[in-house]
Structure formats: structure tokens, C-alpha cells
N, C-alpha and C positions, 0 to 999 in steps of 0.2 A: 679792202674797205675798212677793216678793223684797224689796220696800221694808220690809215689816214685819219680816222676818228681819234685815235690815241694821240697822234702828233698834234692835231688841232686842239685837243683837250689840254695838252701840256702847254701849248702856246697861250691859251686863254688863262691858264693858272699863273703864268709868269708875268709879273708886272713890267711895264715899260720903264727901263732904267735910264737915267741921264747918262750922257757920255762920260765915261770915266777918264780921269787923268792918268793914262797908262804910259809908262816909260818904256817904249818899245825898244827891242834889242837892235842895235845898229849892226848891219851886215856888210862886211867888207866886200868891195867889188875889185875884180882884177881885170887886166887887159888880156882877155883870152878870146880868140876868134877861130872858129872852125870854118873850113871852106868845103862846101858841098856842091859839086858840079859847077864850079866857077862862081858860086854865090857865097859871100862872107856872112857867117852867122855868129854874132857876138854871144858869148856865154860868160858873163862876168861873175857868175856864182858857181863856176865849175869846181872850185875847191871844196864845195859842200858835198861833192860826190866821194871825197876821200873817206876811207874806212873809219867810222866813228870809234872803233875799238883801238885804232892806232894813232889817229890824229887828235892831239890835245885841243887844237883849235876848234875842230868840228864838235868834239865832245863838250867843250865849254859853251859853244853856241847853242847846242841842244838843251843843255842844262839851264841856260839863261832863258830860252824860249819857254821851257816848261814852267819856270818860276813865274813868268808873266801870265801864262795861260791859266795855271791852277790858282794863282793869286786872285785872278778875276773871278773864276768860276766859284771858288769857295766863298766869295763875298755875296753871291746871289741870295737874296732874302728867302726865296721859295725853294732853294736847293734841296733842303731836307724833305719838304712836302713832296716834291717831284720824286725824290729817291724812294720814299715810302710808298708812293702810289705805284711806281714801277715794280717794287718788291711784291706788293700785294697781287698785282696782275700776273707775276711770274710764279707765284707760290701755289703750284698745283702738281699732282703726281704726273710723271712722264714715263712712258714705256717705249723701249725699242721694239723692233720686230723680232719675235722668237725665231731661233734657228736651231737646227739639229746637228749634233756631232756625235758619231758613235750611236749609242742607245739613249742619249739624253738630249733634252732641250735646254736652251740657254736664252736668257733675256736680260737686257739692261734696264734698270729701274732707278728713278730719282724721285725722292719724296717731295721735291719742290724746290728747296733751296740748298741742296747739297752741292758742294763744289764739284764733286765727281759722281757720275752715275755708278751704281753698284751692279756687278755681274752676279746673276742668280742662276742656279741650275734647277731643273725639274725632271723627274722621272717620266712624267707624261704631261700633256697639255692641261690635264685636269688637276694635276698635283699642286701642292702648295710650294711656291718658290723658296729655295734655300740659298742663303748667301754663300757664294763661292769666293769672290774677291771684293773687298771693300777698300778702294784706294783712299777713301777719306781718313782711314786710320794710319796712313803712311806719313802724314804731315799735318801740323795744326793749321797751317794757312792754306791748305788745299793746292799747293804748288807742285806736289808730286802726283803724277797721273798715270793711269793705265793707258799704255800707248800701243795696243795691239795684242791680239791673241792668235794662236795657231794650234790646232788640235791634231794629234796623230790620227790616222785613218780609223783605228779601232776606238778612239775617244778616250783611251786611258790617260794619255798625257796631254797636258796643255802647256805650250810655251807662251810666255807673256812678257811684253816689253814694259819697262818703266822709264818715264821721262821726268826730269826735274826742271822746274822753273821755265817750262816752255822750250827747253833745249831740243834740238833735233837728235842729240845723242840718246841712244837707248841702251839700257842694260837689260838683258833677257834672262829670265829664270824659267824653271820647269816645275810644274806641279803634277803629282800623281792624283788625278781627279778621283779615282776610286776611294783613296784614303784621305783625300783633302790635304795631303802632306806636301809641303814645299821641299823639293830636293836641293842638293848642294850645288847644282849647276848654276853658274853665273858667267854670262858671256858679255864682254864689254867692248867698247869702241865700235859700236854698230850704229850705222846711220844710213838711211835710204836703202833699206834691205828688205827683201822678202824672206819668209821662213817657209820652207817646203819640206815636208816629211817624206821619208822613204816608205814604201809600201809594207816593209817589215815592222814598222812602228818603233824602230830602235834608235832613230836619230833623224836629223834634218840638215838641209843645206841653208847657208846664210852668207851674207857678204859683210865684210868688216874692213876697217882701216887699221894701219899700224898705230900703236899708242903714240899720241902727240908728245912733243917735247914738254918738259916741265914749264907750266905757266902758259902753254900755247893751245890749250884745249879749245878755246873759243876764238882764237886769233888766226891760226894758220889755215891755209887752203887745204881741203881734204883731197889728197891725191893717192893714186895707187891702191884703189879698192881691190880686194881679193875675195874669191869664193872659197868657203871652207865647208867641211862636213863635221858636224858635232854628234857624237854618240851620247845618249842619255846616261848619266851617272859617271861621266868622265870629266876631268878638268879641261878648261879651254886650251891650256897649253898642249894637250894631246890632240886637238882638232887637226884634221887632215886638210892640207892646202889642195884645192881642186883646180883652180884656174887663176891666172894673173896675166897682166899685159903691161910689163914695165915700159914697153915702147910707146904706150899710150896712157900716161899717168892720169889724164883727165877722164878716162873711161870709168863708168860704173857698171855694175852687173846685177841683174835680177835672175835668180836661179829657180826654176820650177820643174818638179818631177812630173813626167807625163802620167796620165791616169793608169796606164798599164804597168807603171813602175820601171819600165825598161830604159828610159832616156831622161837626161837632164837637159832642159832647154834654157839657154842663156840669152837673155835680152840685154843688149848693150845700150847704155845712154851716155851722153857726153855732158860733163859738168860745165858750170859757168865760170867766168873769171871772177876777180875780186871786186868788181864794180857793181853797184846797185843800179840796175837798169830794168 
């Protein structure tokens, strides 16, 4: 109900504008037809499914469309009033659900307008929260985010992932929670991976890809994911290869240590192709 009222309120605040003389982008049509069960289905815009990162034509079309869209939106006379009203409605403290790892509790908190929520630790539910990680200090524009945490069973170590500009790539680090000290561990080329600690609290299993070719970090398909074991305090180059399937390059893996610590369970998933569907 609140969402409906807000939407209605914003509509009331926005005056009716005369039809603008907009120079819409002309979109090329092609002679492409798919046949499904004997029925011809024309698809004249199939070329727009080409990878925008590789097709100059698609990238140019998107850029032109955005220019038209934002050129119109930025001309709305009540745009700033609406923006300010939404900001006022969103500006309140937000808390996540507390969770316990080892002997400590943790909770995410946002003061209202922070780009990223801050991870706090508490010795008890009645204690005053203390900042453990504040991702807002990692970049001025808020585009570097905390993208996952995983604690050792005893709660001493916390592995945490960092993502930049919304990328699926994660760089993982390790913190000694007792001393609040960031260790030298830095694990790269990780994407779509679980982090699962061994019961001895000395290390964890994770999945990673090979380092992409120069300039291909965001262009190439990610193939041949492998499972590794990382021991805390050692460089990534020393990590132990646990499992790979070169005969199925499109397979990915999630590795989880069983509760008793005796087994490693691998869940296999199959990747998608290079089409946006």
C-alpha cells in the first residue's frame, strides 16, 4: 500500500508535459527468420543480441538510446523535487539480521544514505557494535563493495570478497578478526565461487578461473573453472589444485566441507553461452 501511495504521490507531483520533439534512434532491420516446428518467425532485430562488448554497432546503438533517454529525463522540471523526496524517504537507519560466528555476533548497518552497509562486530547482543569493515572507505564513489564473507569455524579468521564497479569478479582477502588485522592473502580471478573452511581453521576451498588474457577480463567466456585449497598465510601461487574437468570446460563447481570435516562435496553447474537470453 505504501508503494502505491508513493507512486501516486510522485505522479501527482509531476506536471503533464507536452509531447517533446524527440529524435528517436533509427534501428536497422535485417532479413532474419527462424523456423520453429514448421512456422517461420521473423526476427529483424536479431543483431541486437550480439555482445555489446564486442559489437561496435550494438555499443553505438545503446549509447545513442541512452543519450535520447537521459536527455529527456534531465529536462523534466520536477526531476530534482522528486529526487529529493525519494532521498528523504530513504534516509533512515537500516540493520541486517545479527548472526553469530565463533564467539562473536555480527550485523550489517547503514546510516541511511551510505553507498555500502558497514559490517559491525559485537561481543554480545547487548554490547556496543564496533566497525569491522567499512566498504565506504574503499572508494569515493561507492563502486567498490563488500561482496561476501566466510568465517573459519572458530571465528578467528574471516575471508571476504571485494567487487569493483558491479563486476562478478571477486578478489578475496583474509582478516584476523581477533586483532582486526588484514593479512597478506590475496586471491584473484574468482567468480561464482563458494568459500568453505576446513575444520582445522587453517584454510578453505574455493573455485577460480585461469587469469584472462590481457584486455580480455570482461570480454572472454569464463571456462575451465577449477577447485583449489588455500592455506591462510600463503600466496595464491602455492594453492593446491583439488579438482578440474578439462573435458567439460563449461562446468563450474561449488565446494563445501561436510559438517564433520571428513568430506568435500562438489556441486556441479553448467555455464551459459555468450548470448543474452
